[in-house]
C-alpha positions, 0 to 999 in steps of 0.5 A, spaced: 873 194 959 875 201 957 870 203 952 872 205 946 871 215 945 867 216 940 867 221 934 867 229 937 861 233 936 862 237 931 855 241 932 856 241 939 864 245 939 861 249 934 855 251 940 859 251 945 866 256 942 859 260 940 858 260 947 864 262 950 865 267 944 860 272 947 861 269 954 868 272 954 866 278 950 872 275 945 873 279 938 877 279 931 883 277 933 880 271 938 885 264 936 881 259 932 882 253 938 888 249 936 885 242 938 878 240 940 880 232 945 879 229 950 883 227 956 885 219 957 883 215 951 878 212 953 870 215 955 871 211 963 879 216 964 875 221 959 870 223 964 874 222 970 879 227 968 874 232 965 871 231 971 877 234 974 877 240 970 871 242 970 870 242 976 878 241 980 884 242 980 886 239 974 891 245 971 896 240 967 896 235 962 902 231 959 902 227 953 908 223 950 912 226 944 911 221 940 902 221 939 904 229 937 909 227 932 905 220 929 900 225 927 903 231 926 900 235 929 902 242 932 905 242 940 902 246 944 907 253 946 903 258 952 898 261 949 894 256 945 888 255 946 882 248 946 878 244 947 876 239 952 870 233 951 867 228 955 868 222 953 861 222 949 865 227 946 862 234 948 865 241 949 867 242 956 872 247 956 875 251 953 883 252 956 891 256 954 898 253 955 900 257 960 907 253 960 910 248 958 917 244 957 919 237 954 922 232 957 922 226 960 917 221 963 921 221 971 923 229 969 915 230 972 917 234 979 912 235 985 910 241 983 907 238 976 904 232 979 900 237 984 897 240 978 895 236 974 891 234 979 889 227 979 890 222 983 893 224 990 897 229 988 903 227 988 910 225 985 910 219 986 903 216 984 902 221 978 909 217 976 907 210 976 900 212 974 903 215 967 908 210 966 901 204 967 899 210 961 904 209 956 905 203 958 898 201 955 897 206 949 904 207 946 903 201 942 897 202 940 900 208 937 907 203 933 910 205 939 915 202 944 914 205 952 921 206 956 920 209 963 924 216 958 920 217 953 919 223 951 914 228 955 910 234 952 909 237 960 903 242 958 900 247 964 894 251 963 888 255 965 880 254 964 879 259 961 871 258 960 867 251 963 860 248 962 
């Protein structure tokens, strides 16, 4: 059974952000993070995915457009800075969005599946895993699953990680 995510550790996030600013010799023009959140919807998935960001090949993520709309959250765009957290709500990586595309979930291509860095990195594995995730997750936010659900495909680079 999946463990629900705890609240974000805001004190730890602030300390992490300070370390990033010092390490990157950032100036006053450095944008503040647009979001501070984990990948996934459980402690276990957040921990698995942040490890792929910090120590592995994960350089992409995908989310349902309806999730952004229901939260009233701005869509990422190239240059957006965010902080990815682990399953305990601790900041682990500062990310910068490099590319965003919105399209049906089924429009994922081999290149994006590879860049997301999960499973065997094939389109087939990616699509099956994300259909399973969206079938489970979307009803929890009051949305229905459709194989063509509008999806935000985001690529990013890691600016800082611990």
